[in-house]
N, C-alpha and C positions, 0 to 999 in steps of 0.2 A: 426510484428517485422521488423524493417528496417535492411538492410544489410550495413556493413561498406563500405565506399567509397574506391575503389582501384584506385591508380594512376599508370599508366604505362607510362614510358618515354623510347622511342626508343626500345620498346619490352621488357623492364625490369621493374618488379614490384618495385615501390619505397616504402621503409619502411616509416611508419608514423613518425619516428623520424628524417628522412632525410631532412635537411633544405637546400639542394642544389637547390630545386625547390620551391622558395617562391610563395605563392598564393596571387594574388592581386584581392581582391573582394570588391565590393562596393554595398551598399544597397540603393535603390532608392524608393522614394515615389512620385507619380504623375510626374515621369520623371526627378526628381531632386535628388541629393544626400541627404541622411539624415544628418541633422545638427540641431543646436539649433533653427534656423529659419525655418526649414522644418522637424519637428519631426515625428516619427512614431505615427499615431493616435491610441489611446488605449481607449476602452470603458470598464468601470468596472461595473459589475452588483452589485449594492448595496442593492437590495431587498433581504430580508431574504428568504431562501429557505423553501418552504412548502412541506413536505413529504405527499404522498398520503395515506400511511398506516403505522402503526407501533404500537407495544405494548411491554412493558417491560415483560421479562420472566426470567427464571433462569434454570440452569442445575447443576447436581451434578458431581463433579470430585472425583474419587476414585483412588486407586492404580492400577486399571485396566483401560486401554484406553477406552474412551467413547465419543460418538458424543455429542457435546454441541449444535451445530446448523448446519442444513443441508445447502447445497449449494443453492443459490438463485440468478438466473441471473437478477432479478429485483431489487436486493439490491442497495441502495444508501448510506447507513450508517450502521455501526455495531460497537458497543462497548461491550467489555467483561471486567468485573471488578471482581477481586477475593474478595469475601465477607467472606473468611474463614481465619483460623489461620495458614494455611500452604501454602507454595508456590505451584502454579499450573503451569503446562507447556502446551503450545498449540502446536498442529500440524495442519498446514494449508494444507488441502487436503490429508493428510497422518496421520497415527497413531501418537498420541503424545507419547513422551518418557520422563520419569523422568530425570531431569538434562540435557536435550537437547532441543534445539529449543527456542521458545519464552517463557520467564519466567514471570509470574505474581507474584510479591511478595505478601506475606500474608497481609491481612487487607487493601486492596485497590489498589493493583497493577492492572494496566489496559492496554488494547490494543484496538485501534480503527482503522477503515478504512473508508474512505470517498472519494468522487470524487477527482481525481488526484492521489490517491494511493488506489483505490478501489479494494478490494478482495471480490469476489462473491462466492468463493468455500466453502466447508464444513470446520468446525473447530472442532477438537477433543481435549479433555482435559485429564490430568492425574495428580495425586499428587504422591509424593514420600512416604508419610507415613500415611496419614489419609484422611478422607472425607472432602471436602470443597464445598460450594455452590458458583457458579459464577453467577453474575447478568449480564443479556444480554439485550441490546437494539438494535433492528434491525428496520430499516425504508426503505420503498420503495418509 
């Protein structure tokens, strides 16, 4: 995690909203300022991603907190879909609690994580009133 930049002027910390000290910054590519004629080169990976492993599974959510899927540091994708008639609540790395946290609506509410917003920790589930099955897809 990066630390915020702190600006000190004449021994005094400058607040982030203080505009008395404008910053003049320019971005260069190959020694010249970025412009329409000298753009930042960008390469997009257009090949579909191939996962090494993965298989669909499921877990049961009840009125008692339960582990839906364990932490996996090799995880590259995870989707959890509520396949039941009642709302399900998720806890990421902590016990799930009814009516708190991430809510999966009944009959198809879903949550997913993938590169860029990847969560590799454990996921816990709970319902408020009844038992529900959650469908899970995890890939490495």
